[in-house]
N, C-alpha and C positions, 0 to 999 in steps of 0.2 A: 547454470546448476547443472546436476550431475541427474544422469536419467535414469529415471525409476525413482528418486529424493527429492524431497521438499528441498524448497530455496535455501542456504545460508544468509543470504542478503535478505532476506524476508525476516528472519530470526534476529538479526543482529538488527535490524531498524526497528524493530517491535522491541529488545533490550534499550536501543536509547531512549526511546519512549518514554518506557518502564523508568528508567534511569533517573529520567526527567522531574518525574513525580515525587522521588525522594532526595534528589542533588539540589533542585533549583525548588521543589515543592509545587513543580506545575504550573510555573506562574506565568510562563510563555501558554504552554496547550495544556489544559488538566483534563485529564483521560482518566478515568475510574477504574477502566478497564484493562489500563494497560498493565500491571504488574499482575493480577489475576487471569489472564490468559496467556502468559507465559509461563505458569504453573510453576512446577520444579527448577525450569532456570530462572526464574525472576530473581532469586537471593545472590547467585550467582552472577546476574547480567550488573544488579547493584553493586557487589564488590569489585566488577572489573573495573565500572569507572571509576571507583573511588582511586580503586588502584595504580590506576592510567589517567592522570589527568589532562595529558594529551588528547583524549577522546572527545573533554569538554566540545570542543570545536564544533565536530560532529552532531554532537547531541542536541545543541542547540538548532543547528542549521535543519536537522532534522524536525525538532518543536515547532521551529518557525515556518517553514514548507506547510506544516499540517496545519498549523492556525491558520496560513493565509489561504490554504485550500479550504478549510471549512469556513471561513469568514467569505471567502468569496462564493461556496454553495449557499450560506444561508441569506444570502443578498439574491441570488439567484431564485432560490424558492418562491421570495417576497414577491418576485417578478414573475410569478407563475411556474418554473421548472414544475415539473412531475414526474419527472425520472431520474435518477443518480445511477452512474455507472461508476465501479470503481475497478479501475485496470489495475490490476497485479497486485490484488490486495492484501495478500501475504497476511498477518495478524495483528490490520488494523480492524479497530472496534466501532468506527463510524455507526456501521449498521444498526449495532446492538446498543447505543445509546442517545443516538442523536433524537433533538428535542422533534423533528420533524416527522420522525418515522411514520403517523397517521397523515401525512401530507401529499408522502412520496411515495416510487416505489425503486426499490432501489437493486443492482445488480453487482454481485462482486463476481470477477472474470480475474481468472487464474489458470496456473498451469493445474493437471489433473490433479498429479502426486501433491502439488502446495494446497491444495484445496483442500484434498482428503484429510492432511495432516492437519490442516486447522479444524476441522470441523472435529476431529478427536481432541483438538486442544480445549474446543468449545463445549465437547462434551465432558470432559475431564473437571473444568472450571464450573460445570453447573451452567455456563450463561445461554440461557434461551434462542433459538434461533426467532426472529419475530415473523408475523406473516407477509410483514411488507418486504422480505428480504427472496432473492433468487440468486441461486449459485450458479454461476454458466463458467464449466469449465473449457479453459483455450489453451493450445498449444499456440503462442503467438507468430512460431517459427513453421508451424506445419500447417495451420486453418488461419483463416479469416476471420475478422473480429466481427462483421459483418453476418457469421455463417453462425459462431458461438452465440450470438445473442440472438440471432432469429428462432435457435433450437429452445432457449431459454424463454422464448415469449417475449421481449423486447419488442417495443412498440415504434419504429421510427417517425412516427408523424407527431409523437409527444417530446415537447421542448425539454432536451436532456442537458443533463451536468454532466461532464467526467470529471474525477479527480488521476492523476496519473501520475504518481510520485515513486521515487527510486526504480523505476524500470529502464525508463529508454539508452541510457549508458551501456545495458547489457543487451542491448537489439541489436540486428542489423539493420542498414540503412533502409531497404527495403522493406522488412517491415514497421517500422517506425512511419514509411508515408504511406502504407497502406493504411494503418489506423488512422492519423491525420485527415486521411482522403476521406475514410468513410466517415469520420466526424464529420469534417467540411461538409459534405454531399447529404445529411441528413436533412430533408425538405424544409422543415419549420424551426431551423436555428439551432444552434448548440452552446454549449462554453464549457471549456476543459482550462484546467490547472494540471502542469505538467513541469516538473526539472529535467535538469542534464547536464551532463559535463562536458568538456572537451577529453577528444579520445589520449585514454593513458600515454602512449605511446610519444603522443604529443607535449607528457608532461616533463619536468626537473627530473633527475634521478630519485629525489626525495619525496618529490610527491608521487612520483609512481610508485614507490615502496609502499608508501602509505596506502595509495588506492587498494593496493592487494592485499594490503591490511585487512582494511576494512572489508573487503570482498569475501575473507574467508578468516574473520577470527578465529581464536584459540580455542573457544569455549564454545563457539557455532556451533557444535556436528551435530546433524540428524540423528533421529534415533531416541 
């Protein structure tokens, strides 16, 4: 992402989640807030998906990874997890619709610029912020996850579930291992679901071009 601007990849991922609700009727992953939180970008996102059939593969991937993470979270809550950390939350709506809001405390971690942008989207869409949610602004490349969560009131002694989707490919190796080390060293254990990709330089040319397009779709401009 560019300094001082929200994440374009967060907007693109949200657009895929929203388009899935219309084009596949949310069969894999139902999110009643996916279109609403996008606001004025929702109609364009769905139109773009219809006009570009090749985007379906990425849309289905994002729906599947979200479903997988939330199914794993539901199982973890039943086993006693009391805290949830959404790393690189973007426009994710888990905290605003999950059936376990009264059972867990949720922390949304993201870059300060992206988090401020999301809060404006929430306000514009009249989506209330639940009392169970705490925002934790963190720049993964300049401060540690431990520092950001501690400032937000995170309790490291509680069983915690981390969902970390669509972030790892954009971090340095040092930042990735720092975050995994923090999770692994929590005293009472933790759960984590994350995705990753091979480095773009290792991909064939066609796949590398596709990767670059996903990272900066033409319509996903901040502002």
